[in-house]
C-alpha positions in Angstrom: -129.5 -111.9 -56.2 -128.1 -108.8 -53.5 -127.4 -106.1 -56.9 -131.4 -106.0 -57.4 -131.6 -105.2 -53.5 -129.2 -102.4 -53.3 -129.9 -99.6 -55.9 -127.3 -98.3 -57.1 -125.0 -100.8 -56.5 -124.1 -102.6 -59.6 -121.7 -105.9 -59.0 -119.4 -107.1 -61.3 -121.1 -108.9 -64.3 -121.3 -113.2 -64.0 -122.6 -114.5 -67.5 -123.7 -111.4 -69.2 -121.6 -109.4 -71.7 -119.8 -106.4 -70.5 -117.1 -104.2 -71.3 -113.7 -104.5 -69.5 -113.9 -101.6 -66.7 -117.3 -101.9 -66.2 -116.8 -103.8 -62.5 -117.8 -100.6 -61.4 -119.3 -101.5 -57.3 -120.8 -97.8 -57.7 -122.5 -96.5 -60.0 -123.1 -92.8 -58.9 -121.2 -90.7 -56.0 -124.2 -91.6 -53.8 -123.6 -95.2 -54.2 -120.0 -94.7 -53.7 -120.4 -92.5 -51.0 -122.5 -95.5 -49.4 -119.3 -98.1 -50.3 -116.3 -95.9 -48.6 -119.0 -95.4 -45.3 -119.6 -99.1 -45.1 -115.8 -99.4 -45.5 -114.4 -97.1 -43.4 -117.0 -98.2 -40.7 -115.7 -102.1 -40.6 -112.2 -100.5 -40.4 -113.3 -98.6 -37.5 -115.2 -100.9 -35.5 -112.1 -103.6 -36.2 -109.5 -100.5 -35.7 -110.7 -100.0 -32.1 -112.5 -96.7 -32.8 -115.4 -97.6 -30.7 -114.1 -99.4 -28.8 -111.1 -99.6 -27.1 -108.7 -101.9 -29.2 -107.1 -103.3 -25.3 -110.1 -104.5 -24.6 -110.3 -107.1 -27.2 -108.6 -110.4 -27.3 -105.3 -110.7 -28.5 -106.1 -111.8 -31.6 -108.4 -109.8 -32.4 -106.4 -106.9 -30.9 -103.2 -107.5 -32.9 -105.8 -107.4 -36.4 -106.8 -103.9 -34.9 -103.3 -102.7 -35.0 -103.0 -103.7 -38.6 -105.9 -101.6 -40.0 -105.2 -97.6 -41.0 -106.8 -96.4 -38.1 -106.2 -98.8 -35.9 -102.9 -98.2 -36.3 -102.8 -94.8 -36.2 -105.0 -94.4 -32.9 -102.7 -96.5 -31.0 -99.7 -94.8 -32.4 -101.3 -91.6 -30.4 -102.0 -92.8 -27.4 -98.5 -94.3 -27.0 -97.3 -90.8 -27.5 -99.7 -89.1 -25.7 -100.4 -91.9 -22.6 -97.2 -93.4 -22.3 -94.6 -91.2 -23.5 -93.3 -92.7 -26.0 -91.4 -91.4 -29.0 -91.7 -91.4 -33.2 -89.2 -93.2 -33.4 -90.9 -96.7 -30.9 -94.0 -95.8 -32.8 -92.4 -95.6 -36.2 -94.2 -99.6 -36.8 -97.7 -97.7 -36.7 -96.8 -95.0 -38.4 -95.2 -97.4 -41.1 -98.6 -99.6 -41.2 -100.9 -96.1 -41.9 -97.9 -95.6 -44.7 -98.6 -99.1 -46.3 -102.3 -98.7 -46.1 -102.0 -95.7 -47.8 -99.4 -96.3 -50.8 -101.4 -99.3 -51.0 -104.5 -97.7 -52.0 -103.3 -94.9 -54.3 -101.1 -97.7 -56.0 -104.9 -99.9 -56.6 -106.2 -96.5 -57.2 -103.6 -95.6 -60.0 -104.5 -99.2 -61.4 -108.1 -99.0 -61.7 -107.9 -95.4 -63.2 -105.0 -96.4 -65.5 -107.5 -99.6 -66.9 -110.4 -97.3 -67.0 -108.7 -95.1 -69.3 -107.2 -97.1 -71.9 -110.2 -99.0 -73.0 
């Protein structure tokens, strides 16, 4: 099982009994940092942080601009290199804010669920 091979990582229990809210992915700060780093790395790769998204095929390019760092980075490039205004890059700004608000809402739900248990 994958969880047995990754020390400090605990995946949701399958058949064993567990309490509600016991679905933590990370058991400690080090594990949480690892999980966060993996997520950031994947979003950075897809978002065009390491390889310019302009060199991606069309499908992957459109996917890159839907990630938070891809949208923010492309918005900055559009303003600095292409002379676009904030209004013209408002879609990229909205994408970045949508990610932020969605993740904050998810965190609030998770924290609230854990407090009620």
